[in-house]
TIVO-2410 file (N, C-alpha, C; in nm, 3 decimals):
# residues 65
REC num residu      c1      c2      c3 atome chaine
REC   1      M  -3.448   7.849   6.165     N      A
REC   1      M  -3.558   7.890   6.081    CA      A
REC   1      M  -3.660   7.777   6.076     C      A
REC   2      N  -3.783   7.812   6.090     N      A
REC   2      N  -3.892   7.717   6.083    CA      A
REC   2      N  -3.889   7.642   5.950     C      A
REC   3      K  -3.909   7.510   5.956     N      A
REC   3      K  -3.904   7.426   5.837    CA      A
REC   3      K  -4.000   7.473   5.728     C      A
REC   4      D  -4.121   7.510   5.766     N      A
REC   4      D  -4.221   7.555   5.669    CA      A
REC   4      D  -4.178   7.685   5.600     C      A
REC   5      I  -4.119   7.776   5.677     N      A
REC   5      I  -4.071   7.902   5.620    CA      A
REC   5      I  -3.955   7.873   5.525     C      A
REC   6      F  -3.864   7.786   5.569     N      A
REC   6      F  -3.748   7.751   5.488    CA      A
REC   6      F  -3.791   7.697   5.352     C      A
REC   7      E  -3.887   7.606   5.352     N      A
REC   7      E  -3.935   7.547   5.228    CA      A
REC   7      E  -4.018   7.645   5.146     C      A
REC   8      G  -4.104   7.721   5.213     N      A
REC   8      G  -4.195   7.810   5.143    CA      A
REC   8      G  -4.128   7.932   5.081     C      A
REC   9      K  -4.016   7.974   5.139     N      A
REC   9      K  -3.947   8.094   5.091    CA      A
REC   9      K  -3.811   8.059   5.031     C      A
REC  10      W  -3.799   7.942   4.975     N      A
REC  10      W  -3.670   7.894   4.926    CA      A
REC  10      W  -3.603   7.990   4.830     C      A
REC  11      E  -3.677   8.045   4.737     N      A
REC  11      E  -3.617   8.135   4.638    CA      A
REC  11      E  -3.555   8.258   4.704     C      A
REC  12      Q  -3.617   8.310   4.810     N      A
REC  12      Q  -3.561   8.424   4.881    CA      A
REC  12      Q  -3.445   8.381   4.971     C      A
REC  13      V  -3.451   8.260   5.022     N      A
REC  13      V  -3.356   8.212   5.121    CA      A
REC  13      V  -3.227   8.158   5.060     C      A
REC  14      K  -3.233   8.103   4.941     N      A
REC  14      K  -3.118   8.029   4.890    CA      A
REC  14      K  -2.993   8.114   4.870     C      A
REC  15      G  -3.006   8.242   4.842     N      A
REC  15      G  -2.889   8.328   4.832    CA      A
REC  15      G  -2.816   8.337   4.965     C      A
REC  16      G  -2.893   8.351   5.072     N      A
REC  16      G  -2.835   8.354   5.205    CA      A
REC  16      G  -2.773   8.221   5.244     C      A
REC  17      V  -2.836   8.113   5.200     N      A
REC  17      V  -2.782   7.978   5.226    CA      A
REC  17      V  -2.646   7.964   5.161     C      A
REC  18      Q  -2.636   8.007   5.036     N      A
REC  18      Q  -2.508   7.995   4.967    CA      A
REC  18      Q  -2.403   8.088   5.028     C      A
REC  19      K  -2.446   8.202   5.077     N      A
REC  19      K  -2.354   8.295   5.142    CA      A
REC  19      K  -2.298   8.234   5.271     C      A
REC  20      K  -2.385   8.173   5.349     N      A
REC  20      K  -2.344   8.113   5.476    CA      A
REC  20      K  -2.266   7.983   5.456     C      A
REC  21      W  -2.315   7.899   5.367     N      A
REC  21      W  -2.253   7.769   5.341    CA      A
REC  21      W  -2.200   7.767   5.198     C      A
REC  22      G  -2.089   7.835   5.177     N      A
REC  22      G  -2.032   7.855   5.045    CA      A
REC  22      G  -1.986   7.729   4.973     C      A
REC  23      K  -1.971   7.620   5.046     N      A
REC  23      K  -1.932   7.495   4.981    CA      A
REC  23      K  -2.048   7.430   4.906     C      A
REC  24      L  -2.170   7.479   4.930     N      A
REC  24      L  -2.285   7.426   4.857    CA      A
REC  24      L  -2.285   7.488   4.717     C      A
REC  25      T  -2.292   7.404   4.619     N      A
REC  25      T  -2.290   7.450   4.480    CA      A
REC  25      T  -2.431   7.491   4.435     C      A
REC  26      N  -2.436   7.555   4.319     N      A
REC  26      N  -2.568   7.588   4.260    CA      A
REC  26      N  -2.646   7.461   4.232     C      A
REC  27      D  -2.578   7.355   4.191     N      A
REC  27      D  -2.646   7.227   4.168    CA      A
REC  27      D  -2.704   7.173   4.299     C      A
REC  28      D  -2.627   7.187   4.408     N      A
REC  28      D  -2.678   7.144   4.539    CA      A
REC  28      D  -2.806   7.219   4.573     C      A
REC  29      L  -2.804   7.350   4.552     N      A
REC  29      L  -2.920   7.433   4.584    CA      A
REC  29      L  -3.040   7.395   4.498     C      A
REC  30      D  -3.015   7.359   4.373     N      A
REC  30      D  -3.124   7.315   4.285    CA      A
REC  30      D  -3.184   7.184   4.334     C      A
REC  31      V  -3.101   7.097   4.386     N      A
REC  31      V  -3.148   6.968   4.438    CA      A
REC  31      V  -3.223   6.988   4.570     C      A
REC  32      I  -3.172   7.075   4.655     N      A
REC  32      I  -3.232   7.098   4.787    CA      A
REC  32      I  -3.374   7.154   4.776     C      A
REC  33      K  -3.392   7.258   4.694     N      A
REC  33      K  -3.523   7.320   4.671    CA      A
REC  33      K  -3.602   7.343   4.800     C      A
REC  34      G  -3.533   7.376   4.908     N      A
REC  34      G  -3.601   7.406   5.034    CA      A
REC  34      G  -3.631   7.285   5.120     C      A
REC  35      N  -3.595   7.166   5.074     N      A
REC  35      N  -3.620   7.045   5.152    CA      A
REC  35      N  -3.514   7.032   5.261     C      A
REC  36      T  -3.556   7.044   5.386     N      A
REC  36      T  -3.460   7.044   5.495    CA      A
REC  36      T  -3.388   6.911   5.511     C      A
REC  37      K  -3.453   6.801   5.479     N      A
REC  37      K  -3.386   6.670   5.490    CA      A
REC  37      K  -3.272   6.660   5.390     C      A
REC  38      I  -3.294   6.707   5.269     N      A
REC  38      I  -3.188   6.706   5.169    CA      A
REC  38      I  -3.078   6.803   5.210     C      A
REC  39      M  -3.117   6.918   5.264     N      A
REC  39      M  -3.019   7.017   5.309    CA      A
REC  39      M  -2.930   6.959   5.419     C      A
REC  40      V  -2.989   6.886   5.512     N      A
REC  40      V  -2.912   6.821   5.618    CA      A
REC  40      V  -2.808   6.728   5.556     C      A
REC  41      G  -2.848   6.648   5.458     N      A
REC  41      G  -2.756   6.557   5.390    CA      A
REC  41      G  -2.643   6.631   5.319     C      A
REC  42      K  -2.676   6.741   5.255     N      A
REC  42      K  -2.573   6.818   5.184    CA      A
REC  42      K  -2.475   6.882   5.282     C      A
REC  43      L  -2.525   6.930   5.396     N      A
REC  43      L  -2.435   6.987   5.497    CA      A
REC  43      L  -2.344   6.880   5.556     C      A
REC  44      Q  -2.398   6.761   5.573     N      A
REC  44      Q  -2.316   6.649   5.620    CA      A
REC  44      Q  -2.206   6.618   5.518     C      A
REC  45      E  -2.246   6.613   5.392     N      A
REC  45      E  -2.154   6.578   5.284    CA      A
REC  45      E  -2.045   6.683   5.266     C      A
REC  46      R  -2.081   6.809   5.263     N      A
REC  46      R  -1.986   6.916   5.233    CA      A
REC  46      R  -1.906   6.963   5.355     C      A
REC  47      Y  -1.966   6.955   5.474     N      A
REC  47      Y  -1.902   7.010   5.593    CA      A
REC  47      Y  -1.871   6.906   5.701     C      A
REC  48      G  -1.911   6.782   5.681     N      A
REC  48      G  -1.884   6.678   5.780    CA      A
REC  48      G  -1.963   6.695   5.909     C      A
REC  49      M  -2.077   6.762   5.902     N      A
REC  49      M  -2.161   6.783   6.020    CA      A
REC  49      M  -2.236   6.656   6.055     C      A
REC  50      T  -2.273   6.645   6.182     N      A
REC  50      T  -2.364   6.539   6.222    CA      A
REC  50      T  -2.505   6.581   6.183     C      A
REC  51      V  -2.596   6.486   6.184     N      A
REC  51      V  -2.736   6.518   6.154    CA      A
REC  51      V  -2.786   6.624   6.251     C      A
REC  52      E  -2.756   6.605   6.379     N      A
REC  52      E  -2.803   6.697   6.482    CA      A
REC  52      E  -2.747   6.838   6.460     C      A
REC  53      D  -2.617   6.847   6.431     N      A
REC  53      D  -2.555   6.977   6.409    CA      A
REC  53      D  -2.612   7.046   6.285     C      A
REC  54      A  -2.635   6.970   6.179     N      A
REC  54      A  -2.691   7.028   6.057    CA      A
REC  54      A  -2.834   7.077   6.082     C      A
REC  55      E  -2.913   6.999   6.154     N      A
REC  55      E  -3.050   7.040   6.185    CA      A
REC  55      E  -3.051   7.167   6.269     C      A
REC  56      K  -2.962   7.175   6.368     N      A
REC  56      K  -2.953   7.295   6.452    CA      A
REC  56      K  -2.908   7.416   6.371     C      A
REC  57      A  -2.814   7.396   6.280     N      A
REC  57      A  -2.764   7.506   6.197    CA      A
REC  57      A  -2.876   7.562   6.109     C      A
REC  58      I  -2.956   7.473   6.053     N      A
REC  58      I  -3.068   7.517   5.969    CA      A
REC  58      I  -3.172   7.590   6.055     C      A
REC  59      E  -3.199   7.534   6.172     N      A
REC  59      E  -3.298   7.595   6.262    CA      A
REC  59      E  -3.256   7.735   6.305     C      A
REC  60      K  -3.125   7.754   6.327     N      A
REC  60      K  -3.073   7.884   6.371    CA      A
REC  60      K  -3.047   7.980   6.256     C      A
REC  61      F  -3.055   7.933   6.134     N      A
REC  61      F  -3.023   8.013   6.016    CA      A
REC  61      F  -3.116   8.133   6.003     C      A
REC  62      D  -3.057   8.250   5.982     N      A
REC  62      D  -3.134   8.373   5.959    CA      A
REC  62      D  -3.108   8.414   5.814     C      A
REC  63      Y  -3.207   8.400   5.730     N      A
REC  63      Y  -3.188   8.422   5.586    CA      A
REC  63      Y  -3.161   8.567   5.550     C      A
REC  64      K  -3.168   8.657   5.644     N      A
REC  64      K  -3.142   8.798   5.616    CA      A
REC  64      K  -2.995   8.833   5.628     C      A
REC  65      L  -2.909   8.732   5.630     N      A
REC  65      L  -2.764   8.753   5.643    CA      A
REC  65      L  -2.711   8.842   5.534     C      A
***
């Protein structure tokens, strides 16, 4: 997903984010607020992903899940 779309449509997207990455808490989502850099860090923290893998996962994310 395009970074600008991810940030601009955060309220619509965050439900899908939590569905896909269930280890992210509501507090995590409140902190992320659509910021892809913070999201990368949270995916690293919760899932042990590399920066590259987290960035690719976000880029490939389809919020209509």
